[in-house]
NULORO-454035 format. One line per field, with one value per atom (N, C-alpha, C): atom name; x, y, z. Coordinates in nm, 2 decimals, always signed. Example, Ala and Ser with C-alpha at 12.3 -4.5 7.8 and 13.67 -1.06 7.14 Angstrom:
% NULORO-454035
atome: N  CA  C  N  CA  C
xx: +1.32  +1.23  +1.32  +1.28  +1.37  +1.29
yy: -0.57  -0.45  -0.33  -0.22  -0.11  +0.00
zz: +0.78  +0.78  +0.78  +0.71  +0.71  +0.79
***
This chain:
% NULORO-454035
atome: N  CA  C  N  CA  C  N  CA  C  N  CA  C  N  CA  C  N  CA  C  N  CA  C  N  CA  C  N  CA  C  N  CA  C  N  CA  C  N  CA  C  N  CA  C  N  CA  C  N  CA  C  N  CA  C  N  CA  C  N  CA  C  N  CA  C  N  CA  C  N  CA  C  N  CA  C  N  CA  C  N  CA  C  N  CA  C  N  CA  C  N  CA  C  N  CA  C  N  CA  C  N  CA  C  N  CA  C  N  CA  C  N  CA  C  N  CA  C  N  CA  C  N  CA  C  N  CA  C  N  CA  C  N  CA  C  N  CA  C  N  CA  C  N  CA  C  N  CA  C  N  CA  C  N  CA  C  N  CA  C  N  CA  C  N  CA  C  N  CA  C  N  CA  C  N  CA  C  N  CA  C  N  CA  C  N  CA  C  N  CA  C  N  CA  C  N  CA  C  N  CA  C  N  CA  C  N  CA  C  N  CA  C  N  CA  C  N  CA  C  N  CA  C  N  CA  C  N  CA  C  N  CA  C  N  CA  C  N  CA  C  N  CA  C  N  CA  C  N  CA  C  N  CA  C  N  CA  C  N  CA  C  N  CA  C  N  CA  C  N  CA  C  N  CA  C  N  CA  C  N  CA  C  N  CA  C  N  CA  C  N  CA  C  N  CA  C  N  CA  C  N  CA  C  N  CA  C  N  CA  C  N  CA  C  N  CA  C  N  CA  C  N  CA  C  N  CA  C  N  CA  C  N  CA  C  N  CA  C  N  CA  C  N  CA  C  N  CA  C  N  CA  C  N  CA  C  N  CA  C  N  CA  C  N  CA  C  N  CA  C  N  CA  C  N  CA  C  N  CA  C  N  CA  C  N  CA  C  N  CA  C  N  CA  C  N  CA  C  N  CA  C  N  CA  C  N  CA  C  N  CA  C  N  CA  C  N  CA  C  N  CA  C  N  CA  C  N  CA  C  N  CA  C  N  CA  C  N  CA  C  N  CA  C  N  CA  C  N  CA  C  N  CA  C  N  CA  C  N  CA  C  N  CA  C  N  CA  C  N  CA  C  N  CA  C  N  CA  C  N  CA  C  N  CA  C  N  CA  C  N  CA  C  N  CA  C  N  CA  C
xx: +4.09  +4.08  +4.10  +4.20  +4.22  +4.10  +4.04  +3.92  +3.81  +3.79  +3.68  +3.71  +3.84  +3.88  +3.86  +3.89  +3.88  +3.73  +3.64  +3.50  +3.44  +3.49  +3.45  +3.49  +3.61  +3.66  +3.58  +3.55  +3.47  +3.33  +3.27  +3.13  +3.13  +3.23  +3.24  +3.25  +3.34  +3.36  +3.23  +3.16  +3.04  +2.93  +2.91  +2.81  +2.84  +2.97  +3.01  +2.98  +2.97  +2.94  +2.79  +2.71  +2.56  +2.52  +2.42  +2.38  +2.33  +2.36  +2.30  +2.15  +2.07  +1.93  +1.89  +1.81  +1.76  +1.85  +1.98  +2.06  +2.09  +2.10  +2.13  +2.02  +1.89  +1.78  +1.74  +1.79  +1.75  +1.80  +1.71  +1.74  +1.74  +1.85  +1.86  +1.84  +1.79  +1.78  +1.87  +1.97  +2.05  +1.97  +1.94  +1.85  +1.91  +1.86  +1.90  +1.78  +1.80  +1.69  +1.64  +1.51  +1.46  +1.52  +1.58  +1.64  +1.77  +1.82  +1.96  +1.94  +1.87  +1.83  +1.93  +2.05  +2.14  +2.18  +2.18  +2.22  +2.37  +2.39  +2.53  +2.57  +2.70  +2.76  +2.79  +2.81  +2.85  +2.98  +3.07  +3.20  +3.19  +3.10  +3.07  +3.02  +2.92  +2.87  +2.97  +3.06  +3.17  +3.26  +3.30  +3.38  +3.31  +3.18  +3.10  +3.10  +3.07  +3.06  +3.19  +3.30  +3.44  +3.48  +3.40  +3.43  +3.55  +3.57  +3.68  +3.62  +3.49  +3.42  +3.33  +3.36  +3.28  +3.19  +3.19  +3.11  +3.04  +2.92  +2.85  +2.91  +2.88  +2.93  +2.90  +2.79  +2.76  +2.82  +2.91  +2.98  +2.92  +2.80  +2.73  +2.79  +2.81  +2.87  +2.77  +2.83  +2.76  +2.75  +2.63  +2.60  +2.56  +2.65  +2.62  +2.56  +2.45  +2.37  +2.38  +2.43  +2.44  +2.33  +2.30  +2.21  +2.28  +2.21  +2.27  +2.35  +2.46  +2.54  +2.46  +2.46  +2.39  +2.25  +2.20  +2.07  +2.09  +1.99  +2.01  +2.04  +1.99  +2.02  +2.17  +2.22  +2.36  +2.45  +2.42  +2.50  +2.50  +2.39  +2.38  +2.45  +2.44  +2.51  +2.66  +2.71  +2.85  +2.90  +2.83  +2.87  +2.87  +2.76  +2.74  +2.83  +2.86  +2.94  +3.09  +3.12  +3.27  +3.32  +3.24  +3.29  +3.39  +3.50  +3.61  +3.68  +3.67  +3.73  +3.66  +3.54  +3.46  +3.54  +3.62  +3.70  +3.80  +3.84  +3.94  +3.87  +3.74  +3.67  +3.70  +3.70  +3.74  +3.88  +3.97  +4.11  +4.11  +4.04  +4.03  +3.97  +3.86  +3.80  +3.88  +3.96  +4.05  +4.16  +4.21  +4.31  +4.25  +4.13  +4.07  +4.03  +4.00  +3.96  +4.07  +4.19  +4.31  +4.34  +4.28  +4.29  +4.17  +4.08  +3.96  +3.85  +3.85  +3.74  +3.65  +3.53  +3.44  +3.36  +3.32  +3.24  +3.10  +3.03  +2.89  +2.81  +2.71  +2.61  +2.53  +2.50  +2.41  +2.28  +2.17  +2.04  +1.97  +1.88  +1.83  +1.73  +1.66  +1.56  +1.56  +1.50  +1.48  +1.39  +1.29  +1.20  +1.28  +1.37  +1.46  +1.55  +1.60  +1.69  +1.61  +1.49  +1.40  +1.37  +1.33  +1.29  +1.41  +1.53  +1.65  +1.69  +1.70  +1.74  +1.63  +1.51  +1.40  +1.40  +1.46  +1.46  +1.59  +1.69  +1.82  +1.88  +1.90  +1.95  +2.09  +2.17  +2.30  +2.31  +2.20  +2.21  +2.20  +2.26  +2.25  +2.24  +2.16  +2.14  +2.10  +2.06  +2.01  +1.90  +1.80  +1.69  +1.66  +1.58  +1.52  +1.44  +1.47  +1.41  +1.25  +1.19  +1.05  +1.00  +1.08  +1.04  +1.07  +1.14  +1.17  +1.04  +1.01  +0.88  +0.92  +0.81  +0.83  +0.89  +0.92  +0.98  +1.13  +1.19  +1.33  +1.35  +1.47  +1.50  +1.60  +1.57  +1.65  +1.76  +1.89  +1.99  +2.07  +2.05  +2.12  +2.04  +2.03  +1.97  +2.08  +2.09  +2.19  +2.13  +2.18  +2.12  +2.23
yy: +1.85  +1.84  +1.97  +2.05  +2.18  +2.27  +2.26  +2.35  +2.31  +2.18  +2.14  +2.19  +2.18  +2.22  +2.38  +2.45  +2.59  +2.63  +2.56  +2.59  +2.56  +2.45  +2.41  +2.52  +2.57  +2.67  +2.80  +2.84  +2.96  +2.95  +2.83  +2.81  +2.81  +2.76  +2.75  +2.90  +2.98  +3.11  +3.19  +3.17  +3.25  +3.21  +3.08  +3.04  +3.09  +3.09  +3.14  +3.29  +3.36  +3.50  +3.53  +3.43  +3.45  +3.47  +3.55  +3.56  +3.43  +3.41  +3.30  +3.32  +3.23  +3.25  +3.28  +3.37  +3.41  +3.51  +3.47  +3.56  +3.69  +3.69  +3.82  +3.92  +3.87  +3.96  +4.00  +3.94  +3.96  +4.10  +4.18  +4.30  +4.27  +4.31  +4.28  +4.41  +4.39  +4.50  +4.47  +4.55  +4.54  +4.60  +4.52  +4.57  +4.58  +4.67  +4.69  +4.71  +4.71  +4.75  +4.89  +4.91  +5.04  +5.16  +5.14  +5.26  +5.29  +5.22  +5.24  +5.25  +5.36  +5.37  +5.45  +5.49  +5.57  +5.48  +5.54  +5.48  +5.43  +5.32  +5.26  +5.25  +5.25  +5.22  +5.08  +5.04  +4.90  +4.87  +4.96  +4.95  +4.93  +5.00  +4.99  +4.85  +4.80  +4.67  +4.56  +4.58  +4.49  +4.48  +4.60  +4.60  +4.53  +4.55  +4.49  +4.34  +4.29  +4.14  +4.07  +4.15  +4.09  +4.10  +4.17  +4.19  +4.28  +4.37  +4.47  +4.59  +4.61  +4.71  +4.63  +4.63  +4.54  +4.61  +4.75  +4.83  +4.94  +4.97  +5.08  +5.21  +5.32  +5.45  +5.48  +5.43  +5.45  +5.35  +5.27  +5.17  +5.04  +5.02  +4.89  +4.79  +4.66  +4.56  +4.53  +4.51  +4.47  +4.32  +4.27  +4.13  +4.11  +4.07  +4.04  +3.91  +3.91  +3.79  +3.75  +3.63  +3.59  +3.49  +3.46  +3.35  +3.23  +3.12  +2.99  +3.00  +2.92  +2.91  +2.84  +2.89  +2.84  +2.90  +2.98  +3.04  +3.16  +3.19  +3.30  +3.43  +3.46  +3.58  +3.59  +3.48  +3.47  +3.48  +3.42  +3.43  +3.57  +3.63  +3.77  +3.87  +3.85  +3.94  +3.92  +3.80  +3.78  +3.85  +3.83  +3.89  +4.04  +4.10  +4.24  +4.31  +4.25  +4.32  +4.29  +4.16  +4.12  +4.11  +4.10  +4.09  +3.99  +4.03  +3.94  +3.88  +3.95  +3.91  +3.79  +3.75  +3.64  +3.51  +3.49  +3.36  +3.35  +3.46  +3.46  +3.45  +3.45  +3.45  +3.33  +3.21  +3.09  +3.11  +3.15  +3.16  +3.28  +3.39  +3.50  +3.45  +3.37  +3.33  +3.22  +3.14  +3.05  +3.12  +3.23  +3.31  +3.38  +3.44  +3.51  +3.42  +3.30  +3.20  +3.18  +3.18  +3.16  +3.28  +3.39  +3.51  +3.53  +3.43  +3.43  +3.51  +3.54  +3.61  +3.51  +3.50  +3.40  +3.48  +3.41  +3.47  +3.51  +3.58  +3.62  +3.50  +3.52  +3.41  +3.38  +3.25  +3.21  +3.17  +3.23  +3.19  +3.12  +3.03  +2.95  +3.00  +3.11  +3.17  +3.32  +3.38  +3.52  +3.57  +3.48  +3.52  +3.52  +3.43  +3.42  +3.55  +3.58  +3.70  +3.83  +3.84  +3.96  +3.96  +3.85  +3.85  +3.88  +3.83  +3.85  +4.00  +4.05  +4.19  +4.29  +4.26  +4.34  +4.35  +4.24  +4.23  +4.27  +4.29  +4.33  +4.45  +4.56  +4.68  +4.68  +4.58  +4.57  +4.49  +4.43  +4.33  +4.40  +4.33  +4.37  +4.25  +4.25  +4.13  +4.18  +4.08  +4.12  +4.02  +4.06  +3.98  +4.03  +3.95  +3.99  +4.12  +4.22  +4.35  +4.34  +4.25  +4.24  +4.19  +4.13  +4.08  +4.18  +4.28  +4.38  +4.45  +4.46  +4.52  +4.63  +4.68  +4.79  +4.75  +4.62  +4.58  +4.61  +4.64  +4.67  +4.80  +4.85  +4.96  +4.92  +4.96  +4.93  +5.04  +5.00  +5.10  +5.10  +5.00  +4.99  +4.89  +4.93  +4.84  +4.79  +4.67  +4.61  +4.55  +4.58  +4.53  +4.51
zz: -6.72  -6.58  -6.51  -6.56  -6.50  -6.52  -6.64  -6.66  -6.57  -6.54  -6.45  -6.31  -6.27  -6.13  -6.12  -6.23  -6.23  -6.22  -6.29  -6.29  -6.15  -6.09  -5.95  -5.85  -5.86  -5.77  -5.79  -5.92  -5.94  -5.89  -5.91  -5.86  -5.71  -5.65  -5.50  -5.45  -5.51  -5.46  -5.48  -5.60  -5.62  -5.52  -5.50  -5.40  -5.26  -5.23  -5.10  -5.08  -5.19  -5.18  -5.17  -5.19  -5.18  -5.03  -5.00  -4.86  -4.80  -4.68  -4.61  -4.58  -4.61  -4.59  -4.44  -4.42  -4.29  -4.21  -4.19  -4.11  -4.18  -4.31  -4.38  -4.37  -4.37  -4.38  -4.24  -4.14  -4.00  -3.95  -3.90  -3.83  -3.68  -3.61  -3.47  -3.39  -3.27  -3.18  -3.06  -3.03  -2.91  -2.80  -2.69  -2.59  -2.45  -2.37  -2.23  -2.15  -2.02  -1.92  -1.96  -1.95  -1.98  -1.91  -1.80  -1.72  -1.78  -1.88  -1.93  -2.08  -2.13  -2.27  -2.36  -2.31  -2.39  -2.51  -2.63  -2.75  -2.75  -2.81  -2.82  -2.96  -2.98  -3.12  -3.13  -3.26  -3.28  -3.21  -3.21  -3.15  -3.00  -2.93  -2.79  -2.76  -2.84  -2.83  -2.84  -2.94  -2.96  -2.83  -2.78  -2.65  -2.54  -2.53  -2.42  -2.44  -2.56  -2.58  -2.58  -2.59  -2.58  -2.43  -2.35  -2.21  -2.19  -2.29  -2.27  -2.20  -2.20  -2.12  -2.03  -1.90  -1.81  -1.71  -1.72  -1.63  -1.71  -1.67  -1.73  -1.68  -1.73  -1.69  -1.54  -1.49  -1.35  -1.25  -1.31  -1.22  -1.20  -1.25  -1.24  -1.34  -1.30  -1.39  -1.51  -1.62  -1.74  -1.75  -1.78  -1.79  -1.94  -2.02  -2.17  -2.18  -2.26  -2.29  -2.43  -2.46  -2.60  -2.63  -2.75  -2.79  -2.83  -2.84  -2.87  -3.00  -3.01  -3.13  -3.23  -3.36  -3.47  -3.49  -3.40  -3.43  -3.53  -3.60  -3.70  -3.63  -3.52  -3.45  -3.41  -3.35  -3.31  -3.43  -3.54  -3.66  -3.72  -3.72  -3.77  -3.68  -3.55  -3.45  -3.47  -3.47  -3.49  -3.62  -3.73  -3.85  -3.85  -3.79  -3.80  -3.70  -3.58  -3.48  -3.50  -3.52  -3.53  -3.67  -3.77  -3.91  -3.93  -3.99  -4.03  -3.90  -3.79  -3.67  -3.60  -3.65  -3.60  -3.59  -3.70  -3.70  -3.59  -3.53  -3.42  -3.28  -3.28  -3.14  -3.06  -3.11  -3.03  -2.96  -3.04  -2.98  -2.88  -2.91  -2.81  -2.68  -2.68  -2.56  -2.49  -2.56  -2.50  -2.42  -2.48  -2.41  -2.29  -2.30  -2.20  -2.08  -2.11  -2.01  -1.91  -1.96  -1.87  -1.79  -1.81  -1.73  -1.64  -1.64  -1.55  -1.61  -1.74  -1.80  -1.88  -1.85  -1.92  -2.02  -2.13  -2.24  -2.19  -2.26  -2.22  -2.19  -2.11  -2.07  -2.20  -2.21  -2.32  -2.27  -2.32  -2.29  -2.41  -2.39  -2.49  -2.59  -2.56  -2.65  -2.64  -2.74  -2.74  -2.63  -2.59  -2.48  -2.35  -2.33  -2.21  -2.21  -2.32  -2.33  -2.29  -2.35  -2.32  -2.17  -2.11  -1.97  -1.88  -1.91  -1.83  -1.84  -1.96  -1.98  -1.91  -1.93  -1.87  -1.72  -1.66  -1.51  -1.44  -1.52  -1.46  -1.53  -1.45  -1.50  -1.57  -1.53  -1.59  -1.71  -1.76  -1.87  -2.00  -2.10  -2.24  -2.33  -2.43  -2.51  -2.65  -2.73  -2.86  -2.90  -2.98  -3.03  -3.17  -3.24  -3.37  -3.34  -3.41  -3.39  -3.38  -3.45  -3.45  -3.32  -3.23  -3.10  -2.99  -3.01  -2.90  -2.86  -2.73  -2.69  -2.59  -2.52  -2.43  -2.30  -2.27  -2.15  -2.15  -2.27  -2.28  -2.36  -2.36  -2.44  -2.56  -2.68  -2.79  -2.80  -2.79  -2.79  -2.92  -3.00  -3.13  -3.22  -3.35  -3.45  -3.54  -3.57  -3.66  -3.78  -3.89  -4.02  -4.11
***
C-alpha cells in the first residue's frame, strides 16, 4: 500500500510540473496608449497591477485593466508577473479593499482591452502579443 501511495505522490508531483497547455506558450504584450510608450519592467507592471503605483510620472492616474479570471492570458500574466506570490493575491485584495483600494478593472475580451487602452492615455493592460496592433504601444513583452 505504501508503494502504491508513493507512486501516486510521485506521479502527481511529476504531472504538476508539466506546463499547462496554452498559458505556458503564450507571449503577452503589456500595452498602453501610444502617447505613453516608455518601456516598463516586470517589477513596475507588478507595482501598477497591485495598485502600489497609482500615477504615471506625469501625474495622470493609472487605470490598470485585467482580463477575465480563467482566461489563458490572465493565467499567464499572473504567473509571469506575480510568480509564487500569486497564491496570496486574494488575501492581498481583501485587505486592500478595506482601505478603499479596488483591484484592476476586468474587461471581457482582448478586443475590449485593446479599445479601452487605445482610447485612454492613463490605461495599461495586456493581450496576447499576436493581437497587439498599432492602436497601442507595447511597453513590455512577457514570456
